N, C-alpha and C positions, 0 to 999 in steps of 0.2 A: 495630544489630540490627533496628530498626524499618524503616530504609531498605531493608535486604535483603529483609525481608518484603514491602514494597511492590513491589519488583522481582519477587518471586515471584508476587504477585497479578497484577501487570501482565502477566507472561508467561502466566499461566493464562488471563487474559482474552483475550490475543492468540491463544492456542491455541483457545479456544472460538470466537473470531471466525473463525479459519481453518476450523474444523470446520463452521461455519455456511456459509461460502463454498463449501466442498467439497460440502455438501449441496445448495446452490443450483445448483452446476454439474452435479451428478448429475441434478437436476430438468430442467435445460436439455438434458442429454444424452438424457433420456427423451423430451422434446419433439421433439428432432432425430430420434430413432429413429421416432417416430410420423409425423413429416414424411416420412421416407424411405419408410415404408410407403404413405403417401398418394401420393407421387410414383410409386411402382411401380404402384399400382392405376390411377392416371390414365393411364399410358402403355401399359397392356396392350391387346392387340387390334389394334395397328397394323402389326406385322410379326413374323413368327415368330422371326427372329434376335433382334430387340429384346425379344420376350417371354421368350426364354431368359435374356437378361442380367438382365431385371427380376426374373424368378423367382429367379435365383441371389442377387441382391442382397437381395430380400425375405426369403429363407430365412436368409441370414447375419445380417440385421438382427434377425429373430425369435429367434435363438439368442444374441443379444448378442455378436456377433463383435467383435474388437478393431478399433481404428482402422486398423491396417495392412491387414487383410483388406478392410475396407470401402473404404479408399482404392483398393486394387487393383481391386476390383469396380467402383467409381465410374469409374475411368479406362477400364476395359474398356467400361462402358456408354457413356461419352462418345464413345469411338471408334466404337462401333456406331451411335450417333445421328448422328454426323458423316457416317459412310459412308452411312447411310440418307438423310440430307438431300441428299447429293450424287448418289445413284444412283436413288432411288425417285421416279418421276414421280407416283405416287399421292400421296405425302407432299407433293410440291411443289404439287399441285393443292389438297390439303386444307389446307395451311398458311394461305393467305389467307382461306379460307372454312371454318373449323372446324365440326364437327358441333355441334348445339345443346347437347349435354352438355359439350363440351370447354371453352367459355369459363368455365362455372361452376366446374369442377374446377381449371382453370388459375388463375382469379382467387383461389380459396380457397387453393390451394397457395402462390401468390405472397404472399398476405396472411399465411399462416402463417410463411413465411420472413422477411417484413418484421417480424412480431411477434418472432420469435426474434432478429433483428438488433437490434431496439429494446432487448431485455433485455440484449444484450451491451454496450450503450453505458453504461459505468460510469465513464468519465473516466480509464481506465488508459492505459498507454503505447501500446496498439494501437488506441485509439479512432479514429484516422485510418483504419486498415484497415477498421473497421466502416463509417465514412462512405463509403469507396470501394465496399464491398460493397452498401450501400444504393443508391448511384448506379448501380452495374452492374445491380442488380435492376430498377431503373426502366426500363432499356432492354433487358432480356432478353426475347426473343420466341420462343426455341426451347428445346426440352427440353435440348439440349446446353449452352446458356448457363446454364440454371437448375441443371442437374446440377453444372456447374463451380462455381457459387456455393455450392451446398450442400456440396460437397467442401471448399471453402475455409473455410466456417463450421465444418465438422467438425474441420479442422486447427486452427483457432483455439481451439475448445473443448478439444481435446486438449492444446494447448500451455498453456492457462490451468490446466487440471486438473493437469498435471505441475508447473507453477510453484507452485500452492497446496500440492501434496504436498511439494515441496522446502522451502517456507517452514514448513510444519507440522513437518517433521523438524528443521529448524534451531531452531525455537522449543522443541521438546521437548528438544533437546540442551542448550540454554541453561538451561531450567528444571531439567533433571537436574543440571547443574553448580552452579546456585544451591542446590539442595537438598543437594548434597554439601557445599558450604561451610557451610551452616547446621548440618548434622550435625557438622562439625568443631568449630564454635563450641559446640554443645551438649555434645559430648564434653569439650571444654576446661573448660566451666563445671562439668560433673559431676565431673571430676578435681579441680578447685579446691575444690569443695564437700567431696569426700571427704578431701582433704588438710586442710581446715579442721577437719573433724570429728575426724580422727585427731589433729591438734594439740590440740584441746580435750580429747579422751580422755586423751592422754598427759600433759597438764598436770594434769588432775584426778587421775590415778594418782600422779604425783609428789607432789602436795599431800597425798594420802591417806597415802602411804608416809612422808613427812617427819613428818606429824602423829602417825602411829603410833609412829615412833621417839621423838618428843619425849615422848609420853605414857609409853612404856615407860621412857625415861630418867628421867622425873620419879619414877616409882614406885621405880626402882632407887635413886635418890638418897635418897628418903625412907626406904628400908629399909636403906641401907648403914651398916655399923658400923666398916668399916675404910677408910682413905684409899686404900690401894693397890688394893683391889677396886673402889672408886668410880672411880679414874682409869682402870682397865682397862675398865670398863663404858662410861664416857663416850667413851673413845678408840674403842672398837669401834662405838658408835652413830654417832659423827661420821664414821668411815671409811665406814660403810654409807651414810650420807646423802650424803657426798661422791661416792661411786661412783654413787649414784642420780642425782645432779645431773649428773655427767659423762656418764652414759649418755643422760640427757635432752637435754643440749646437743648430743651427737653426732647423736642422731636429728633434732633441730631443724635442725642444719646440713645433714644429708642432705635433709630436706624443703625447706629453703630453696634448695638447689642444684637440686632437681627442679622446684620452683615457678618459679625464675628461668628454667630451660630451657624449661618449657612457656610461660611468659609471653613469652620472646623469640621462640619459634617462632610464637606467636599474633600477636605484633606484626608479624612478617615476613609472615604470611598476611594480616593486615588491610591492611598496606601494599600488598601485591600485589592484594588485592581492591579497594582504593580506586583503584589504577591501572586495573584492568580496568573498574571502574565509570565512571571518567572517560572511558575509551575508548568504553564503551558509550553514555554520554550523548552524546558527540560524534557517534558513528555514528547514534544515533537522531535527533539534531538535524539531521544532514545528510540522513537519509532523510525526515524531516518536511519539510525545505526542498525536497527534490527532488519529493516527492509533490504539492507545490503549483505545480510548474512544468510547462509543456507540453514534452514531451521533444523535439519537433521544432524548435521555435523558441526555446526558452529563456526565454520570457516566462511570466507567471503563467497558470494554467489556469482553467477555469470555476469550480471549487470555490473557488479562492483569490479569484477576482473576487467571488463571492457573499459571502464572508466580509468582504472589504474594503468592499463596497457596504453591508452591514449596519452596519459600524462607522462609516462616513462618514455614513450617514443618522442614526444615533444621535447623533453629534456635531452634525449639522445641527439636530436636534430640540432639543438642549440649548443652542442659541444660537450654533452655529458659523457660519462664513462661508458664502458661496454655494458651490454644488457643481453641476458640469455633467458629463453623460455623453455621450461620443462613441461612436457605433456605426458601425464600418467594415466595408466589404465590398470585396474585390478584384474589379474589373470583369472580366467575361468569363473568370473563372478556369477554368470547365469547358472553354472553347475551348483554353486553354493545356494543360490536362491531356490532352484528346483529341488535340491536334495534336502535342504534343512529349513526352507521357508523364508519368507521375506523378513521376518524378525531377525533371523540370523544374518541375513544380508545387511540389514540396517546396522546391526552391531559391528559387522566388519567395516562398513563405511565409516562409522564413528571412530573406531579404534585406529584405522589407517589414517584418517584425517588428523587425529591427535598425534600420531607418530610423525606425520609430516611437520606439524607445527613445532614439536619438540626437537626434531632432528635438523631443521633448517636454522639459518641465522636469524637474528632479531629483525633485521631490515628486509628479509625476503617476504614475498607476498604469495600466499597460497589460497586457491579458490576451488570450489567444486563447480564444474561447468556443465554437469549433466550426468545422470546415471551413475556409473562407476568411474567416471573420468574426472581428473583433477588437473589443474594447471598451476605452475609456479613461475614467478618472475624473479630472477637473480640479478642483482645490480653489482657493478664494479668487479666483475669476473669475466675472464675470457672463456672460450669454448672448452678448452682442455680442463680448466679448473672446474667449470660447471659440470662436466661429465664425472669428474672425481666426486663432487658433492652429491650428484644424482646417485652414484653407486653407493655412497655411504647411506643415503636415505633408503635405497632399495634393500641394502643389507639389514638396516634397522627394521624394516617391515617384515622381511623374511624371518627375523628372530622373534617376532611376535608369536605368542602361543594362544591358539584358539581351540576350544573344545565344544563340540555340539553333540548332544545326545550321548555323552560319555566318550566320544571318539575324538582324537586329535585331528585337526584340519589345518593343512598347510596353506597359508595365504601369501601370495607373492604379487609383485607389481612389475610392469614394464614401462619404459620411459623413452620418449623421443625428445632429443635435445637440439635446439637450433639457436644460433646467435641472431639477434635482431639488428636490422639495418636502420639508419636514421629515417629512411623514407618507407619503411615497412608498413604495409596495411595488415590489419588483423587477419584477414582471410589468407594472405600469402604466408604469413608466419605460421598459422595453423596448418596450412597445407604441407609445409616443410616438416614441421614437428610431427604431423600425423603420418607422413611417409616414413619418417624414421621410426615412429612407434610401430608401424605396420611391419617393418623389417625386424624389429625386436620380437614381435609376436611370432613371426614366421621362422625365426631362428631358434625357437625353443622357449620363449617367454623368460620372465625373471631376468631381463637384460636392459641395459641402457645404451641406446644407439644415437649417435650424432648425425644430424642432417648434413 
């Protein structure tokens, strides 16, 4: 009963958490709508056709139009901007030399989009898409490119909102089912209590009836003058008591049958509930495990790395062995993405992550901490031995063979190595490792450098 109450509390907390997430995404949606308004204001006055598109989009945004209508208007706006870029000589002349007011509005709009993207970085499965949008924003120099990015952000927010709504409904359904089961058990306990009370009342009634017959029989025996009359009186009283006892036993037998039926039904329900609980525990364990994995590469994610870092530092402070962190970065990864596409970049990330796992020792911990960066924790080795291990991994990655569009592509990695101190904070350790990685990059890449 206590365990089921814990589940109920847990699902209530999950429901509250999802409601908080939903509220947060509504806030993000409001920011995005304000951003659309700013974009519309920033683009007004350049072309009459463009002004019509911007006016329609701003009006739809003010009346809180749904994502489908906004997406349609955004596509129409994108087409108008592309057409204007290609046909308007005035726009081509103004593009390299914008008016004094344009840079300020453009920079503030881009900064607002960047801030929105930063809020979208939550470590969820589409975090890589956010990274790509940030990269695309850095090289966006036209209204069409910026409008396309905002449209993709709107799609992402819509998808996350729909996902949260589905999860909330699922949690509510589970909570409703748990409540139903609790009500079943409460009804069973109420029926059992009623049956116990009925048994007590019936027993008390039988006792009172028998004692009454005994007292009356005693009086009759004391006043009897003839043996025949006494025998008749005793026989009548005994027959009445016998009938009372038989009736009581029959009622008890019926109660026992009903009780056994309810108990058997409840045992079956409890067994079914235990199976469901076991399945739920397994599912939650699986989801908890998946939540700590990077969905693209299958290695640990940043959240999992931060937890492991804190645990290892705590062991180090309590007298544990040496601990070393390796910070990895895939060399020229942006060139691969730009030259061969994001699918090729994803394949490189997956293959390099698999190489890390197979090249490192069984107890070493590897995680993707963002973009093309990975981090590794090595236990029970000093700095010199860690550099040796890092170079072995680097060589293994260099030996990988990649072919894109029929051409061989060389993929290498650089690494910054730092030994962790018992009182190290995550930021300080990353700063040292990042500085070493920076030196490796500036020294020609495909190197491992110790801090």
